N, C-alpha and C positions, 0 to 999 in steps of 0.2 A: 175140445172144450177146454177152457182155461179155468184153473181153480180159482175160487175167491179167496182173496188175502184179506185177513183181519188180524188186529192187534188190539189188545183191550188192556187196561190196567185196573186192577181191583184191589183196594186197600187189604189188608190181611192182619196185622197186629200192629201196634204203635212203633212206629220208626221202619217199616218194612211194607211192601204190595207185591202183588203177583202181576207178571205181565203175561198173557197168554197171546200166543202166536198161530196162526193157522194158515195154511197154504204154502205158496212158494215163496222163499225169501230171496230175492234175485236183485237184479239191476233197477227193477221197477220198483219194488217196495222195501228195498233196504233203506232209502233216506227216511221213511214214515219209523220204522223199526228203530234205526238210530236215533231219531228225534224223541220219539216215545220213551226209550230207555234211557237217553241223557236227562229228560226231566225226571225220569223216575229216581236214578241215581243221585240227582242234585235235591231231590225231596225226602230221600229215605236213606237209612243206614244200610239196609238190606233190599235187594231185588232179587225176587225169585223168577226166574222166566221160564214158564211151563213151554216146552218144546214138543209136547205130543201130539199136537195138530200139524207139525211141520212137513211139508212133503218132500220139500226139494229146498238147497241151499247152496247158492253158487258163491264165487270168490267176492262179488260185491257185497253179498249178505254176511259172510264171514269177516271182510274186511268192516263192517258196520259193529259187528259183535266184539271184533278186536278192539275198535276205536273206543267203544263205550267201556269195556272191561278195563283199558287203562286209564280212563278217566275215573271210573269207580275206585280204583286202587290209589290213585293219586289223592281224591278227596276222600279216603277213610272208607267208601261205602263198598258194599261186597256185592258181585252179580253173581247169581247161582242158576246154573241151567239143570231144569228138571225134565224127566221122560226124554231124554236126546235119543233122536230117533237113528236106526243104524246109517242112514247116509250121512247125517252130521257127524256122527262120532267117525265114522271113516273118512271124512274131510278134515277133521281135526287131528286124526292120527296121520294121515298123509301129508299134513302141512305142519306138523309138530307143535300145533298151537293148542292143544287141548288143556296144557298146563295154566294158560291164561285165565281159566274159568274154574270157579269150584262146580264139580258137576256130581249131581245129587244122584245115587243109585235109586231104582225102584224099590219103594217101601220106605225111603228115607223121610223124614218129614221136611 
């Protein structure tokens, strides 16, 4: 059985929004996430990505996240990852790419 993938954008406060990702971030879903995050960082100063529902992330998903993080930084926006699951944290650690993001620890605003 395949997981259903969903990405949603919710405004939070002026200049920011929350992007919620649920399911597998892989070669199939990475373009949708990249496009959604690009639109969010172009319209907001801060984008909080809730990764709590993320069940898997492959290299295509990581590439999409890194591309948007670079674009956000270049435009003066900020991409923050929240509720990072162990599998994504491990991927970021193994690829030495965690420093590309602001990663919020549990309990942080």
